[in-house]
PDB file as gemmi writes it, atoms N, CA and C in Angstrom:
CRYST1    1.000    1.000    1.000  90.00  90.00  90.00 P 1                      
ATOM      1  N   MET A   1       0.645  -1.128   0.125  1.00  0.00           N  
ATOM      2  CA  MET A   1      -0.120   0.262  -0.119  1.00  0.00           C  
ATOM      3  C   MET A   1       0.252   1.786  -0.037  1.00  0.00           C  
ATOM      4  N   LYS A   2       0.696   2.264  -0.899  1.00  0.00           N  
ATOM      5  CA  LYS A   2       1.572   3.675  -1.079  1.00  0.00           C  
ATOM      6  C   LYS A   2       0.433   4.483   0.214  1.00  0.00           C  
ATOM      7  N   ILE A   3       1.125   5.199   1.053  1.00  0.00           N  
ATOM      8  CA  ILE A   3       0.739   6.221   2.081  1.00  0.00           C  
ATOM      9  C   ILE A   3       1.304   7.824   1.613  1.00  0.00           C  
ATOM     10  N   ALA A   4       0.187   8.295   1.636  1.00  0.00           N  
ATOM     11  CA  ALA A   4       0.358   9.690   1.318  1.00  0.00           C  
ATOM     12  C   ALA A   4       0.563  10.216   2.178  1.00  0.00           C  
ATOM     13  N   VAL A   5       1.706  11.210   1.999  1.00  0.00           N  
ATOM     14  CA  VAL A   5       2.694  11.596   3.517  1.00  0.00           C  
ATOM     15  C   VAL A   5       1.923  13.758   3.302  1.00  0.00           C  
ATOM     16  N   TRP A   6       1.259  14.515   4.595  1.00  0.00           N  
ATOM     17  CA  TRP A   6       0.969  15.941   4.522  1.00  0.00           C  
ATOM     18  C   TRP A   6       1.970  16.091   5.709  1.00  0.00           C  
ATOM     19  N   ASP A   7       2.521  17.368   5.192  1.00  0.00           N  
ATOM     20  CA  ASP A   7       3.239  17.381   5.948  1.00  0.00           C  
ATOM     21  C   ASP A   7       2.521  19.069   6.628  1.00  0.00           C  
ATOM     22  N   THR A   8       2.288  18.981   8.111  1.00  0.00           N  
ATOM     23  CA  THR A   8       1.498  19.924   8.943  1.00  0.00           C  
ATOM     24  C   THR A   8       2.136  20.651   9.880  1.00  0.00           C  
ATOM     25  N   TYR A   9       1.662  22.106  10.006  1.00  0.00           N  
ATOM     26  CA  TYR A   9       2.558  23.093  11.031  1.00  0.00           C  
ATOM     27  C   TYR A   9       1.128  23.605  11.386  1.00  0.00           C  
ATOM     28  N   VAL A  10       0.530  23.588  12.665  1.00  0.00           N  
ATOM     29  CA  VAL A  10      -0.701  23.904  13.254  1.00  0.00           C  
ATOM     30  C   VAL A  10       0.055  24.896  14.809  1.00  0.00           C  
ATOM     31  N   THR A  11      -0.367  26.644  14.306  1.00  0.00           N  
ATOM     32  CA  THR A  11      -0.086  27.044  15.478  1.00  0.00           C  
ATOM     33  C   THR A  11      -0.700  26.670  17.098  1.00  0.00           C  
ATOM     34  N   LYS A  12      -0.628  26.226  18.195  1.00  0.00           N  
ATOM     35  CA  LYS A  12      -0.789  26.054  19.338  1.00  0.00           C  
ATOM     36  C   LYS A  12      -1.878  27.320  19.785  1.00  0.00           C  
ATOM     37  N   LYS A  13      -2.529  26.509  21.177  1.00  0.00           N  
ATOM     38  CA  LYS A  13      -2.902  28.064  21.469  1.00  0.00           C  
ATOM     39  C   LYS A  13      -2.459  28.513  22.599  1.00  0.00           C  
ATOM     40  N   ASP A  14      -1.142  28.256  22.772  1.00  0.00           N  
ATOM     41  CA  ASP A  14       0.469  28.679  23.573  1.00  0.00           C  
ATOM     42  C   ASP A  14       1.047  29.484  22.519  1.00  0.00           C  
ATOM     43  N   GLY A  15       0.624  29.289  21.158  1.00  0.00           N  
ATOM     44  CA  GLY A  15       1.382  30.339  20.162  1.00  0.00           C  
ATOM     45  C   GLY A  15       2.659  29.587  19.731  1.00  0.00           C  
ATOM     46  N   ASN A  16       2.938  28.693  20.545  1.00  0.00           N  
ATOM     47  CA  ASN A  16       4.342  27.920  19.691  1.00  0.00           C  
ATOM     48  C   ASN A  16       3.661  26.653  18.303  1.00  0.00           C  
ATOM     49  N   VAL A  17       4.410  26.256  17.332  1.00  0.00           N  
ATOM     50  CA  VAL A  17       3.723  25.785  16.297  1.00  0.00           C  
ATOM     51  C   VAL A  17       4.112  24.723  16.556  1.00  0.00           C  
ATOM     52  N   MET A  18       3.459  23.513  16.259  1.00  0.00           N  
ATOM     53  CA  MET A  18       3.608  21.911  16.416  1.00  0.00           C  
ATOM     54  C   MET A  18       3.366  21.564  15.109  1.00  0.00           C  
ATOM     55  N   HIS A  19       4.713  20.513  14.639  1.00  0.00           N  
ATOM     56  CA  HIS A  19       4.652  19.887  13.387  1.00  0.00           C  
ATOM     57  C   HIS A  19       4.393  18.597  13.448  1.00  0.00           C  
ATOM     58  N   PHE A  20       3.591  18.415  12.738  1.00  0.00           N  
ATOM     59  CA  PHE A  20       3.189  16.179  12.522  1.00  0.00           C  
ATOM     60  C   PHE A  20       3.162  16.556  11.411  1.00  0.00           C  
ATOM     61  N   ASP A  21       2.907  15.591  11.223  1.00  0.00           N  
ATOM     62  CA  ASP A  21       2.817  14.574   9.193  1.00  0.00           C  
ATOM     63  C   ASP A  21       1.324  13.451   9.603  1.00  0.00           C  
ATOM     64  N   ILE A  22       0.250  13.843   8.556  1.00  0.00           N  
ATOM     65  CA  ILE A  22      -0.575  12.864   8.859  1.00  0.00           C  
ATOM     66  C   ILE A  22      -0.740  11.906   7.456  1.00  0.00           C  
ATOM     67  N   LEU A  23      -0.813  10.699   7.821  1.00  0.00           N  
ATOM     68  CA  LEU A  23      -0.242   9.632   6.848  1.00  0.00           C  
ATOM     69  C   LEU A  23      -1.486   9.096   6.661  1.00  0.00           C  
ATOM     70  N   ALA A  24      -1.704   8.555   5.287  1.00  0.00           N  
ATOM     71  CA  ALA A  24      -3.008   8.181   4.493  1.00  0.00           C  
ATOM     72  C   ALA A  24      -2.770   7.360   3.784  1.00  0.00           C  
ATOM     73  N   PRO A  25      -3.767   6.916   3.265  1.00  0.00           N  
ATOM     74  CA  PRO A  25      -3.742   5.401   1.594  1.00  0.00           C  
ATOM     75  C   PRO A  25      -3.334   6.928   0.798  1.00  0.00           C  
ATOM     76  N   ALA A  26      -2.734   6.884  -0.313  1.00  0.00           N  
ATOM     77  CA  ALA A  26      -2.003   7.949  -1.064  1.00  0.00           C  
ATOM     78  C   ALA A  26      -3.680   7.861  -1.927  1.00  0.00           C  
ATOM     79  N   GLU A  27      -4.491   7.017  -2.350  1.00  0.00           N  
ATOM     80  CA  GLU A  27      -5.713   7.145  -3.038  1.00  0.00           C  
ATOM     81  C   GLU A  27      -6.888   8.153  -2.487  1.00  0.00           C  
ATOM     82  N   ILE A  28      -6.759   8.523  -0.992  1.00  0.00           N  
ATOM     83  CA  ILE A  28      -7.224   9.648  -0.404  1.00  0.00           C  
ATOM     84  C   ILE A  28      -7.233  11.067  -1.162  1.00  0.00           C  
ATOM     85  N   ARG A  29      -7.380  11.316  -1.889  1.00  0.00           N  
ATOM     86  CA  ARG A  29      -7.612  13.011  -2.440  1.00  0.00           C  
ATOM     87  C   ARG A  29      -7.841  14.048  -2.036  1.00  0.00           C  
ATOM     88  N   ASP A  30      -9.374  13.541  -1.077  1.00  0.00           N  
ATOM     89  CA  ASP A  30     -10.452  14.781  -0.789  1.00  0.00           C  
ATOM     90  C   ASP A  30      -9.405  15.614   0.314  1.00  0.00           C  
ATOM     91  N   THR A  31      -9.220  16.465   0.291  1.00  0.00           N  
ATOM     92  CA  THR A  31      -8.236  17.064   1.269  1.00  0.00           C  
ATOM     93  C   THR A  31      -8.969  16.967   2.641  1.00  0.00           C  
ATOM     94  N   SER A  32     -10.473  17.447   2.425  1.00  0.00           N  
ATOM     95  CA  SER A  32     -11.345  17.945   3.580  1.00  0.00           C  
ATOM     96  C   SER A  32     -11.283  16.923   3.899  1.00  0.00           C  
ATOM     97  N   LEU A  33     -10.816  15.373   4.005  1.00  0.00           N  
ATOM     98  CA  LEU A  33     -10.589  14.419   4.932  1.00  0.00           C  
ATOM     99  C   LEU A  33      -9.595  14.049   5.671  1.00  0.00           C  
ATOM    100  N   ILE A  34      -8.836  14.461   5.151  1.00  0.00           N  
ATOM    101  CA  ILE A  34      -7.215  14.708   5.690  1.00  0.00           C  
ATOM    102  C   ILE A  34      -7.482  15.843   6.486  1.00  0.00           C  
ATOM    103  N   TYR A  35      -7.882  17.116   6.301  1.00  0.00           N  
ATOM    104  CA  TYR A  35      -8.117  17.802   6.871  1.00  0.00           C  
ATOM    105  C   TYR A  35      -8.696  17.741   8.706  1.00  0.00           C  
ATOM    106  N   ALA A  36      -9.969  16.544   8.188  1.00  0.00           N  
ATOM    107  CA  ALA A  36     -10.319  16.463   9.741  1.00  0.00           C  
ATOM    108  C   ALA A  36      -9.677  15.209   9.912  1.00  0.00           C  
ATOM    109  N   TYR A  37      -9.108  14.945   9.441  1.00  0.00           N  
ATOM    110  CA  TYR A  37      -8.008  13.717  10.222  1.00  0.00           C  
ATOM    111  C   TYR A  37      -6.869  14.442  11.279  1.00  0.00           C  
ATOM    112  N   GLY A  38      -6.304  16.070  10.700  1.00  0.00           N  
ATOM    113  CA  GLY A  38      -5.891  16.949  11.622  1.00  0.00           C  
ATOM    114  C   GLY A  38      -6.541  17.056  12.698  1.00  0.00           C  
ATOM    115  N   LYS A  39      -7.932  17.550  12.602  1.00  0.00           N  
ATOM    116  CA  LYS A  39      -8.824  18.288  13.699  1.00  0.00           C  
ATOM    117  C   LYS A  39      -8.584  17.251  14.159  1.00  0.00           C  
ATOM    118  N   GLU A  40      -8.821  15.545  13.868  1.00  0.00           N  
ATOM    119  CA  GLU A  40      -9.239  14.739  15.169  1.00  0.00           C  
ATOM    120  C   GLU A  40      -7.819  14.483  15.721  1.00  0.00           C  
ATOM    121  N   TYR A  41      -6.883  15.144  15.180  1.00  0.00           N  
ATOM    122  CA  TYR A  41      -5.622  14.793  16.174  1.00  0.00           C  
ATOM    123  C   TYR A  41      -5.251  15.493  17.524  1.00  0.00           C  
ATOM    124  N   LEU A  42      -6.131  17.032  16.385  1.00  0.00           N  
ATOM    125  CA  LEU A  42      -5.178  18.153  17.332  1.00  0.00           C  
ATOM    126  C   LEU A  42      -6.681  18.471  18.860  1.00  0.00           C  
ATOM    127  N   LYS A  43      -7.568  18.292  18.140  1.00  0.00           N  
ATOM    128  CA  LYS A  43      -8.982  17.644  19.476  1.00  0.00           C  
ATOM    129  C   LYS A  43      -8.288  16.934  20.684  1.00  0.00           C  
ATOM    130  N   SER A  44      -7.005  15.453  20.094  1.00  0.00           N  
ATOM    131  CA  SER A  44      -6.820  14.507  21.279  1.00  0.00           C  
ATOM    132  C   SER A  44      -5.284  15.482  21.709  1.00  0.00           C  
ATOM    133  N   MET A  45      -4.850  16.342  21.486  1.00  0.00           N  
ATOM    134  CA  MET A  45      -4.015  16.783  21.987  1.00  0.00           C  
ATOM    135  C   MET A  45      -4.298  18.210  22.843  1.00  0.00           C  
ATOM    136  N   GLY A  46      -5.443  18.722  22.407  1.00  0.00           N  
ATOM    137  CA  GLY A  46      -6.117  19.317  22.996  1.00  0.00           C  
ATOM    138  C   GLY A  46      -6.185  20.829  22.377  1.00  0.00           C  
ATOM    139  N   GLN A  47      -5.907  20.737  21.837  1.00  0.00           N  
ATOM    140  CA  GLN A  47      -5.761  21.550  20.644  1.00  0.00           C  
ATOM    141  C   GLN A  47      -6.918  22.200  20.159  1.00  0.00           C  
ATOM    142  N   ASP A  48      -8.247  21.778  20.033  1.00  0.00           N  
ATOM    143  CA  ASP A  48      -9.505  21.521  18.766  1.00  0.00           C  
ATOM    144  C   ASP A  48      -9.601  22.583  19.005  1.00  0.00           C  
ATOM    145  N   GLY A  49     -10.298  23.633  17.268  1.00  0.00           N  
ATOM    146  CA  GLY A  49     -10.296  25.040  17.388  1.00  0.00           C  
ATOM    147  C   GLY A  49      -9.167  25.169  16.426  1.00  0.00           C  
ATOM    148  N   GLN A  50      -8.020  24.652  16.431  1.00  0.00           N  
ATOM    149  CA  GLN A  50      -6.787  25.727  15.802  1.00  0.00           C  
ATOM    150  C   GLN A  50      -7.375  25.604  14.262  1.00  0.00           C  
ATOM    151  N   SER A  51      -6.921  26.342  13.500  1.00  0.00           N  
ATOM    152  CA  SER A  51      -7.000  26.696  12.137  1.00  0.00           C  
ATOM    153  C   SER A  51      -5.992  25.611  11.632  1.00  0.00           C  
ATOM    154  N   LEU A  52      -7.025  25.072  10.460  1.00  0.00           N  
ATOM    155  CA  LEU A  52      -5.837  23.579   9.732  1.00  0.00           C  
ATOM    156  C   LEU A  52      -6.662  23.847   8.117  1.00  0.00           C  
ATOM    157  N   THR A  53      -6.133  24.192   7.836  1.00  0.00           N  
ATOM    158  CA  THR A  53      -6.762  24.673   6.087  1.00  0.00           C  
ATOM    159  C   THR A  53      -5.005  24.061   5.122  1.00  0.00           C  
ATOM    160  N   SER A  54      -5.329  24.539   3.865  1.00  0.00           N  
ATOM    161  CA  SER A  54      -4.098  24.282   2.947  1.00  0.00           C  
ATOM    162  C   SER A  54      -3.156  24.997   3.317  1.00  0.00           C  
ATOM    163  N   LYS A  55      -3.247  26.159   4.200  1.00  0.00           N  
ATOM    164  CA  LYS A  55      -2.229  27.039   4.659  1.00  0.00           C  
ATOM    165  C   LYS A  55      -1.332  26.398   5.535  1.00  0.00           C  
ATOM    166  N   GLU A  56      -1.782  25.213   6.337  1.00  0.00           N  
ATOM    167  CA  GLU A  56      -1.017  24.434   7.324  1.00  0.00           C  
ATOM    168  C   GLU A  56      -0.918  23.168   6.826  1.00  0.00           C  
ATOM    169  N   CYS A  57      -1.674  22.887   6.658  1.00  0.00           N  
ATOM    170  CA  CYS A  57      -1.135  21.545   5.706  1.00  0.00           C  
ATOM    171  C   CYS A  57      -0.843  21.213   3.936  1.00  0.00           C  
ATOM    172  N   ARG A  58       0.458  20.463   3.889  1.00  0.00           N  
ATOM    173  CA  ARG A  58       0.001  20.690   2.381  1.00  0.00           C  
ATOM    174  C   ARG A  58       0.666  18.769   1.775  1.00  0.00           C  
ATOM    175  N   PHE A  59       0.336  18.216   1.309  1.00  0.00           N  
ATOM    176  CA  PHE A  59       1.209  17.213   0.348  1.00  0.00           C  
ATOM    177  C   PHE A  59       2.212  17.371   0.090  1.00  0.00           C  
ATOM    178  N   CYS A  60       2.449  15.904   0.842  1.00  0.00           N  
ATOM    179  CA  CYS A  60       4.611  16.467   0.892  1.00  0.00           C  
ATOM    180  C   CYS A  60       4.886  15.391  -0.203  1.00  0.00           C  
ATOM    181  N   HIS A  61       5.091  13.816  -0.038  1.00  0.00           N  
ATOM    182  CA  HIS A  61       5.027  12.699  -0.859  1.00  0.00           C  
ATOM    183  C   HIS A  61       4.494  11.916  -0.468  1.00  0.00           C  
ATOM    184  N   VAL A  62       5.065  10.339  -1.028  1.00  0.00           N  
ATOM    185  CA  VAL A  62       4.257   8.976  -0.979  1.00  0.00           C  
ATOM    186  C   VAL A  62       5.465   8.343  -0.999  1.00  0.00           C  
ATOM    187  N   GLU A  63       4.872   7.312   0.441  1.00  0.00           N  
ATOM    188  CA  GLU A  63       5.707   5.998   0.964  1.00  0.00           C  
ATOM    189  C   GLU A  63       5.269   5.017   0.760  1.00  0.00           C  
ATOM    190  N   THR A  64       6.178   3.891   0.808  1.00  0.00           N  
ATOM    191  CA  THR A  64       5.060   2.740   1.555  1.00  0.00           C  
ATOM    192  C   THR A  64       4.977   2.300   2.515  1.00  0.00           C  
ATOM    193  N   LEU A  65       3.946   1.609   2.567  1.00  0.00           N  
ATOM    194  CA  LEU A  65       3.506   1.214   4.564  1.00  0.00           C  
ATOM    195  C   LEU A  65       4.175   0.726   5.134  1.00  0.00           C  
ATOM    196  N   ARG A  66       4.775   1.205   6.155  1.00  0.00           N  
ATOM    197  CA  ARG A  66       5.419   0.686   7.364  1.00  0.00           C  
ATOM    198  C   ARG A  66       4.503  -0.079   8.393  1.00  0.00           C  
ATOM    199  N   PRO A  67       5.006  -0.818   8.813  1.00  0.00           N  
ATOM    200  CA  PRO A  67       4.342  -2.037   9.754  1.00  0.00           C  
ATOM    201  C   PRO A  67       3.662  -1.152  11.089  1.00  0.00           C  
ATOM    202  N   SER A  68       4.547  -0.703  11.255  1.00  0.00           N  
ATOM    203  CA  SER A  68       4.353   0.271  12.583  1.00  0.00           C  
ATOM    204  C   SER A  68       2.830   1.102  12.809  1.00  0.00           C  
ATOM    205  N   TRP A  69       2.636   1.757  11.523  1.00  0.00           N  
ATOM    206  CA  TRP A  69       1.399   2.332  10.449  1.00  0.00           C  
ATOM    207  C   TRP A  69       0.345   1.782  10.323  1.00  0.00           C  
ATOM    208  N   GLU A  70       0.421   0.399   9.751  1.00  0.00           N  
ATOM    209  CA  GLU A  70      -0.788  -0.413   9.512  1.00  0.00           C  
ATOM    210  C   GLU A  70      -2.116  -0.501  10.867  1.00  0.00           C  
ATOM    211  N   LYS A  71      -1.976  -0.980  11.856  1.00  0.00           N  
ATOM    212  CA  LYS A  71      -2.944  -0.750  12.740  1.00  0.00           C  
ATOM    213  C   LYS A  71      -3.632   0.721  12.732  1.00  0.00           C  
ATOM    214  N   ASP A  72      -3.166   2.000  12.940  1.00  0.00           N  
ATOM    215  CA  ASP A  72      -3.714   2.661  13.093  1.00  0.00           C  
ATOM    216  C   ASP A  72      -4.735   3.283  11.731  1.00  0.00           C  
ATOM    217  N   ILE A  73      -3.652   3.063  10.905  1.00  0.00           N  
ATOM    218  CA  ILE A  73      -4.678   3.283   9.210  1.00  0.00           C  
ATOM    219  C   ILE A  73      -5.159   2.312   8.929  1.00  0.00           C  
ATOM    220  N   GLN A  74      -5.762   1.130   9.308  1.00  0.00           N  
ATOM    221  CA  GLN A  74      -6.770  -0.196   9.077  1.00  0.00           C  
ATOM    222  C   GLN A  74      -7.516   0.453  10.157  1.00  0.00           C  
ATOM    223  N   ASP A  75      -7.380   0.808  11.489  1.00  0.00           N  
ATOM    224  CA  ASP A  75      -8.788   1.484  12.804  1.00  0.00           C  
ATOM    225  C   ASP A  75      -9.561   2.515  12.438  1.00  0.00           C  
ATOM    226  N   ARG A  76      -8.066   3.608  11.403  1.00  0.00           N  
ATOM    227  CA  ARG A  76      -9.201   5.296  11.780  1.00  0.00           C  
ATOM    228  C   ARG A  76      -8.526   5.857  10.832  1.00  0.00           C  
ATOM    229  N   GLY A  77      -8.645   4.890   9.226  1.00  0.00           N  
ATOM    230  CA  GLY A  77      -7.890   5.584   7.996  1.00  0.00           C  
ATOM    231  C   GLY A  77      -6.451   6.441   8.383  1.00  0.00           C  
ATOM    232  N   TYR A  78      -6.033   6.916   9.237  1.00  0.00           N  
ATOM    233  CA  TYR A  78      -5.174   7.538   9.313  1.00  0.00           C  
ATOM    234  C   TYR A  78      -3.697   7.230  10.057  1.00  0.00           C  
ATOM    235  N   PHE A  79      -2.368   8.110  10.338  1.00  0.00           N  
ATOM    236  CA  PHE A  79      -1.689   7.633  11.609  1.00  0.00           C  
ATOM    237  C   PHE A  79      -0.509   9.588  11.006  1.00  0.00           C  
ATOM    238  N   ILE A  80      -0.809   9.555  12.509  1.00  0.00           N  
ATOM    239  CA  ILE A  80       0.147  10.979  12.909  1.00  0.00           C  
ATOM    240  C   ILE A  80       1.475  10.266  13.402  1.00  0.00           C  
ATOM    241  N   ILE A  81       2.631  11.056  12.689  1.00  0.00           N  
ATOM    242  CA  ILE A  81       4.171  11.454  13.179  1.00  0.00           C  
ATOM    243  C   ILE A  81       4.121  12.360  13.916  1.00  0.00           C  
ATOM    244  N   GLU A  82       4.291  12.869  15.231  1.00  0.00           N  
ATOM    245  CA  GLU A  82       4.459  13.967  15.728  1.00  0.00           C  
ATOM    246  C   GLU A  82       6.196  13.879  15.379  1.00  0.00           C  
ATOM    247  N   MET A  83       6.400  15.498  15.063  1.00  0.00           N  
ATOM    248  CA  MET A  83       8.139  16.076  14.808  1.00  0.00           C  
ATOM    249  C   MET A  83       8.033  16.893  16.098  1.00  0.00           C  
ATOM    250  N   GLU A  84       7.418  18.344  15.756  1.00  0.00           N  
ATOM    251  CA  GLU A  84       7.837  18.966  17.014  1.00  0.00           C  
ATOM    252  C   GLU A  84       7.076  19.530  17.796  1.00  0.00           C  
ATOM    253  N   ASN A  85       7.031  19.884  18.551  1.00  0.00           N  
ATOM    254  CA  ASN A  85       6.391  20.671  20.083  1.00  0.00           C  
ATOM    255  C   ASN A  85       4.713  19.902  19.745  1.00  0.00           C  
ATOM    256  N   CYS A  86       4.775  19.106  19.764  1.00  0.00           N  
ATOM    257  CA  CYS A  86       3.017  18.167  19.868  1.00  0.00           C  
ATOM    258  C   CYS A  86       2.699  17.614  21.103  1.00  0.00           C  
ATOM    259  N   ASN A  87       3.317  17.727  22.196  1.00  0.00           N  
ATOM    260  CA  ASN A  87       3.422  17.450  23.190  1.00  0.00           C  
ATOM    261  C   ASN A  87       3.148  18.831  24.620  1.00  0.00           C  
TER     262      ASN A  87                                                      
END                                                                             
């Protein structure tokens, strides 16, 4: 399976910028669904209500599915890789 990586930078409520990647099956082309995945993640991190649009989230590249991502992608449709300031 091919996985699309969406590079995402969101300004947190405290003003810091969190950087994370949204990984979803490459055949998903509906950006509103990708943004919904990101907003679900933001809510889980106490950052609900923060802006997540094409300004904050952009398609980056396609990768091959890694086993460590597979369960989340099967269960939720996506996987998040936390890069910076996510905690």
